[in-house]
C-alpha positions as CSV (number, residue, x, y, z in Angstrom):
1,M,11.4,-1.2,-3.7
2,A,8.3,-0.6,-0.9
3,N,7.1,2.6,-2.4
4,H,4.0,3.1,0.4
5,L,4.5,5.8,2.8
6,L,5.0,3.7,5.8
7,H,8.0,1.9,4.2
8,L,9.4,5.5,3.2
9,L,9.1,6.7,6.8
10,T,10.7,3.6,8.1
11,Q,14.0,4.3,6.0
12,W,13.7,8.0,7.5
13,R,13.5,7.0,10.9
14,K,16.5,4.5,10.6
15,Q,18.8,7.3,9.7
16,P,20.8,9.4,12.3
17,E,19.1,12.6,13.3
18,D,22.0,15.0,11.9
19,C,21.3,13.3,8.2
20,E,19.5,16.0,6.1
21,W,16.1,14.7,4.5
22,V,13.6,16.3,2.1
23,L,10.3,15.2,1.3
24,G,9.0,15.4,-2.3
25,T,5.3,15.6,-2.8
26,V,3.3,15.6,-6.3
27,Y,0.9,18.5,-5.5
28,K,-0.8,19.1,-9.2
29,T,-0.8,17.6,-12.2
30,E,-2.1,18.5,-15.7
31,G,-2.8,15.9,-18.2
32,P,-1.6,12.3,-18.2
33,C,1.2,11.8,-15.0
34,Y,2.5,8.5,-13.8
35,R,1.7,9.6,-10.1
36,K,-1.0,11.6,-8.7
37,P,-1.2,14.4,-6.6
38,G,-0.1,13.2,-3.0
39,A,2.6,10.8,-4.2
40,M,5.4,11.2,-1.9
41,M,9.4,10.6,-1.9
42,L,12.3,11.0,0.5
43,F,15.5,12.3,-0.4
44,N,18.6,12.2,2.5
45,G,21.8,13.9,2.3
46,L,23.7,10.9,1.3
47,G,22.2,10.9,-2.0
48,E,19.7,8.1,-1.2
49,Q,15.9,8.2,-2.5
50,F,13.2,6.4,-1.1
51,G,9.9,6.1,-3.6
52,L,9.1,7.5,-6.7
53,L,7.1,10.7,-8.1
54,S,7.5,9.2,-11.8
55,G,8.5,6.3,-13.8
56,G,12.1,7.0,-13.2
57,C,12.5,10.2,-15.6
58,L,12.3,13.0,-13.2
59,E,14.2,11.7,-10.2
60,A,17.5,12.8,-10.9
61,D,16.5,16.2,-11.1
62,I,14.0,16.2,-8.2
63,Q,17.2,15.1,-6.2
64,R,19.3,17.9,-7.7
65,Q,16.5,20.7,-6.7
66,A,16.1,18.6,-3.4
67,R,19.8,19.7,-2.6
68,R,19.2,23.1,-3.0
69,V,16.4,22.9,-0.6
70,M,18.5,20.9,1.9
71,L,21.1,24.0,1.4
72,E,18.7,26.8,1.9
73,G,16.3,25.3,4.5
74,R,13.6,26.6,2.4
75,A,10.7,24.9,0.6
76,R,10.3,25.4,-2.9
77,T,8.1,24.2,-6.2
78,C,9.5,23.0,-9.0
79,S,7.5,21.6,-12.5
80,Y,7.9,19.3,-14.9
81,D,6.7,19.1,-18.6
82,T,6.9,15.8,-19.8
83,H,5.7,16.4,-23.7
84,E,7.8,14.5,-26.3
85,D,8.7,17.8,-27.6
86,E,12.5,18.0,-26.4
87,H,12.3,22.2,-26.8
88,I,9.5,22.4,-24.4
89,S,11.3,20.3,-21.5
90,H,14.5,18.3,-21.1
91,V,12.7,15.4,-19.6
92,A,10.6,14.7,-22.5
93,S,9.2,11.3,-21.3
94,G,6.2,11.2,-23.7
95,C,3.8,11.1,-21.0
96,G,2.3,14.3,-22.1
97,G,1.5,15.8,-18.9
98,T,3.1,18.4,-16.6
99,V,4.1,17.5,-12.8
100,H,4.3,20.0,-10.1
101,V,6.1,19.0,-6.9
102,L,6.5,20.4,-3.7
103,L,9.8,20.0,-1.9
104,Q,10.0,20.6,2.0
105,P,13.0,20.3,4.2
106,V,12.6,17.7,7.1
107,N,14.1,19.3,10.2
108,A,13.3,20.3,13.8
109,Q,12.6,23.8,12.7
110,A,9.6,22.4,10.6
111,H,8.7,20.1,13.4
112,F,9.7,17.3,11.3
113,L,6.9,18.1,8.7
114,H,5.0,15.9,11.4
115,L,6.0,13.0,10.0
116,E,6.2,10.9,13.1
117,A,2.6,11.2,13.5
118,V,1.8,10.1,10.2
119,F,4.1,7.2,10.7
120,Q,2.7,6.3,14.0
121,A,-1.1,6.2,12.5
122,L,0.3,4.1,9.4
123,S,1.8,1.7,12.1
124,E,-1.4,1.4,14.2
125,R,-3.3,1.0,10.7
126,K,-5.0,4.3,11.4
127,T,-6.2,6.7,8.7
128,G,-6.1,10.5,8.7
129,L,-5.7,13.8,6.4
130,Y,-1.9,15.2,5.9
131,Y,-1.8,19.1,5.3
132,Q,1.0,20.3,3.6
133,R,1.3,24.3,2.6
134,I,2.5,25.3,-0.7
135,P,5.1,27.7,-0.2
136,D,5.3,31.6,-0.9
137,S,8.0,33.3,-2.1
138,R,9.6,33.1,1.2
139,G,10.0,29.6,1.1
140,S,7.4,28.8,4.1
141,V,7.5,25.5,5.5
142,E,4.3,24.2,7.3
143,S,2.5,21.0,7.9
144,R,0.1,19.0,10.2
145,F,-1.6,15.7,10.3
146,I,-5.2,15.1,11.8
147,G,-6.3,11.8,12.4
148,T,-9.7,10.7,11.5
149,E,-11.7,7.4,11.0
150,A,-13.9,9.1,8.0
151,I,-11.6,7.9,5.5
152,P,-12.2,3.9,4.6
153,R,-9.1,1.7,4.6
154,T,-10.0,-0.2,1.5
155,G,-11.5,1.1,-2.0
156,V,-9.8,3.7,-3.9
157,P,-8.5,6.3,-1.1
158,P,-10.2,10.0,-2.0
159,R,-8.1,11.9,-4.3
160,S,-5.4,14.5,-2.8
161,E,-7.0,18.2,-3.3
162,L,-5.7,21.6,-3.1
163,I,-7.5,24.1,-0.9
164,E,-7.2,27.8,0.1
165,E,-7.0,28.5,3.7
166,D,-5.8,31.5,5.6
167,D,-4.5,33.0,2.5
168,A,-2.7,30.1,1.5
169,E,-2.8,27.2,-0.6
170,W,-2.5,23.6,1.0
171,L,-2.3,20.1,-0.3
172,I,-4.9,17.7,1.8
173,T,-3.6,14.0,1.2
174,P,-5.8,11.3,2.6
175,I,-3.1,8.7,4.7
176,V,-4.3,5.2,4.5
177,P,-2.6,2.0,5.9
178,V,-1.3,-0.7,3.8
179,P,-3.8,-3.8,3.1
180,H,-3.2,-6.7,5.5
181,L,-3.6,-10.3,4.2
182,F,-3.9,-13.1,6.2
183,V,-2.7,-16.3,4.7
184,A,-4.1,-19.7,6.1
185,G,-1.6,-22.4,5.2
186,G,2.2,-22.1,5.2
187,G,2.9,-24.8,2.6
188,A,5.2,-24.3,-0.5
189,D,2.6,-23.1,-2.9
190,A,2.0,-20.1,-0.1
191,R,5.2,-18.8,-0.3
192,P,4.9,-16.8,-4.0
193,L,1.9,-15.4,-2.7
194,V,3.7,-14.2,0.6
195,A,6.5,-13.0,-1.5
196,I,4.3,-11.0,-3.9
197,A,1.9,-9.4,-1.6
198,H,5.3,-8.2,0.2
199,Q,6.3,-6.4,-3.0
200,L,2.7,-4.7,-3.0
201,S,3.9,-3.3,0.5
202,W,1.2,-5.3,2.1
203,Q,1.3,-6.7,5.7
204,V,1.1,-10.2,5.8
205,S,0.5,-12.8,8.2
206,V,0.5,-16.8,7.7
207,W,-0.9,-19.1,10.0
208,D,-0.5,-23.0,9.8
209,P,-0.3,-25.0,13.0
210,R,1.6,-28.1,11.6
211,P,5.0,-28.4,12.5
212,A,6.5,-29.0,9.1
213,N,4.7,-25.8,7.7
214,A,5.1,-22.1,7.9
215,R,8.5,-22.2,8.9
216,R,10.1,-18.6,9.3
217,E,12.9,-19.5,7.0
218,H,10.5,-20.0,4.1
219,F,8.5,-16.8,5.0
220,L,11.1,-14.2,5.6
221,N,8.5,-11.6,4.2
222,A,5.8,-12.3,6.7
223,D,5.2,-9.7,9.1
224,W,3.5,-12.4,11.4
225,I,3.5,-16.3,11.7
226,L,1.0,-17.7,13.7
227,K,1.4,-21.7,15.2
228,G,-1.5,-21.7,17.6
229,A,-4.8,-23.1,17.1
230,A,-7.6,-21.7,14.9
231,S,-9.7,-20.5,18.0
232,D,-6.7,-17.8,18.5
233,L,-7.3,-16.4,15.1
234,F,-10.5,-14.3,15.8
235,E,-8.8,-11.8,18.2
236,F,-5.8,-11.6,16.2
237,V,-7.7,-11.0,13.0
238,L,-9.5,-8.2,14.9
239,R,-6.6,-6.5,16.5
240,K,-4.5,-6.2,13.5
241,S,-7.2,-5.2,11.1
242,V,-6.7,-7.6,8.6
243,D,-8.5,-6.6,5.3
244,A,-8.3,-10.1,3.3
245,V,-7.7,-14.0,3.8
246,V,-6.6,-16.4,1.7
247,L,-7.5,-20.3,2.8
248,M,-4.9,-22.6,1.3
249,T,-4.3,-24.9,4.2
250,H,-4.8,-28.0,1.6
251,N,-6.6,-29.7,4.5
252,I,-10.6,-29.6,4.8
253,Q,-10.5,-29.8,8.7
254,L,-7.9,-26.9,9.1
255,D,-9.8,-24.7,6.3
256,S,-13.3,-25.3,7.7
257,E,-11.8,-24.5,11.2
258,A,-10.2,-20.8,10.2
259,L,-13.4,-20.7,8.2
260,N,-15.7,-21.0,11.0
261,V,-13.7,-18.8,13.3
262,L,-13.6,-15.9,10.7
263,R,-17.1,-16.3,9.6
264,D,-18.3,-13.1,11.1
265,V,-15.1,-10.8,10.4
266,P,-15.8,-7.9,8.3
267,L,-13.2,-8.9,5.9
268,H,-13.3,-7.0,2.3
269,Y,-12.1,-10.4,0.6
270,M,-12.0,-14.1,1.3
271,A,-11.1,-16.6,-0.8
272,L,-10.5,-20.3,-0.9
273,L,-8.1,-22.3,-2.7
274,G,-9.6,-25.4,-4.7
275,P,-12.3,-26.3,-7.4
276,I,-16.0,-25.7,-6.3
277,D,-16.6,-29.7,-5.0
278,R,-13.9,-29.0,-2.5
279,R,-15.4,-25.2,-1.2
280,L,-18.7,-27.6,-0.6
281,K,-16.5,-29.9,1.3
282,V,-15.3,-27.5,3.2
283,L,-18.5,-25.3,4.2
284,E,-20.0,-29.0,5.1
285,Q,-17.1,-29.6,7.4
286,A,-17.7,-26.3,9.2
287,Q,-21.4,-27.0,9.1
288,M,-22.5,-23.8,7.6
289,T,-23.7,-22.4,4.5
290,E,-22.4,-19.4,2.3
291,S,-25.1,-17.2,3.1
292,E,-23.9,-17.2,7.1
293,L,-20.5,-15.6,5.9
294,K,-20.2,-11.9,6.8
295,T,-18.0,-11.9,3.6
296,P,-18.7,-13.7,0.3
297,L,-16.4,-16.7,-0.2
298,A,-14.3,-16.7,-3.4
299,G,-13.9,-20.2,-4.4
300,P,-12.2,-21.2,-6.6
301,A,-9.7,-18.4,-5.7
302,G,-8.6,-15.9,-8.4
303,L,-9.1,-14.4,-11.6
304,D,-9.3,-16.9,-15.0
305,I,-5.6,-16.2,-16.2
306,G,-5.0,-19.5,-17.0
307,A,-2.7,-20.0,-14.2
308,E,-1.2,-23.3,-13.4
309,L,1.9,-22.8,-11.4
310,P,2.3,-21.7,-7.6
311,E,3.4,-18.1,-8.8
312,S,0.8,-17.7,-11.6
313,I,-1.7,-19.0,-9.3
314,A,-0.3,-16.2,-6.4
315,L,-0.7,-13.7,-9.2
316,S,-3.9,-14.7,-10.2
317,I,-5.4,-14.6,-6.2
318,L,-3.6,-11.5,-5.6
319,A,-5.1,-9.6,-8.5
320,E,-8.4,-10.6,-7.8
321,C,-7.9,-9.4,-4.2
322,H,-6.4,-6.3,-4.7
323,A,-9.6,-5.6,-7.6
324,S,-11.4,-6.5,-4.5
325,L,-9.9,-4.2,-1.9
326,M,-9.9,-1.3,-4.2
327,R,-13.3,-1.8,-5.6
328,R,-12.4,-2.2,-9.4
329,S,-14.0,-4.7,-12.1
330,A,-10.7,-6.4,-12.7
331,C,-11.2,-6.0,-16.5
332,S,-8.8,-4.9,-19.1
333,L,-8.5,-1.3,-19.7
334,T,-8.3,-1.5,-23.7
335,G,-10.8,-4.3,-23.9
336,V,-8.5,-6.4,-25.7
337,L,-9.7,-9.7,-24.0
338,V,-12.5,-11.5,-25.3
């Protein structure tokens, strides 16, 4: 299940115009909660839900509240105390925090909450700010989207925040596109890498000029499959705003060709499959030194998790890539690893 806003809006756009929809948004939390302010979810009149506002313990009741919003055509808020004390709350998930949820009808009268503008920005890999008015007693429905390049595409996105404006309270949420992973190599071991990246809601491109590799039936989750020469990659990677690259063709010549083309691309992660001596051979074949690369080369690729099989190797690489994109340490949160 894809939970990024881009995929939620894709589902919304598939339905007929007469289908009723409600956008649910976490606008405030107190204490530890599964989702943070800015998390969004969509509900429709068919009883379908897209996304998550909790670990699954609140959605049934939020669906019931969303039905009221559909009937009344007004925005409303609801709060959930998730302490273990069942006398305090019927949800009692044990998370120990309180979640405040904004529910807004998505209809023509509310300009469909300007979600089409949000969808277009995400589809074009652009960033922006989404404003949602916290309703007063009249259930006012108001939102707007402002595109801006001031928000970085990588790193932990700026937090959503509540502000006071024009005698009203507004939630401002940064809108950031999903990461785009480029995989050079379409062999059997690339399949789990692409599949897991897809499960993370990432966009994925696969390149391999060899006829037997990168076949569509083996990479159904890839957004793009490229079969041309390495010299064609530079323009594609820039045009599609690629964030991360993994070189895994198992061919020194092909890896070196791709590395040469991508050497000046401003990436946030670049990895090469194989041991250190193979990395040196690829660099030698490419006639370059690591200092000439715009992005540091992670080779061997991945984190040391004891990976041996293609699936665990893919997990290792994507964990390192995710940490790099989010600019995190990839360390244990509890320090249990020694």
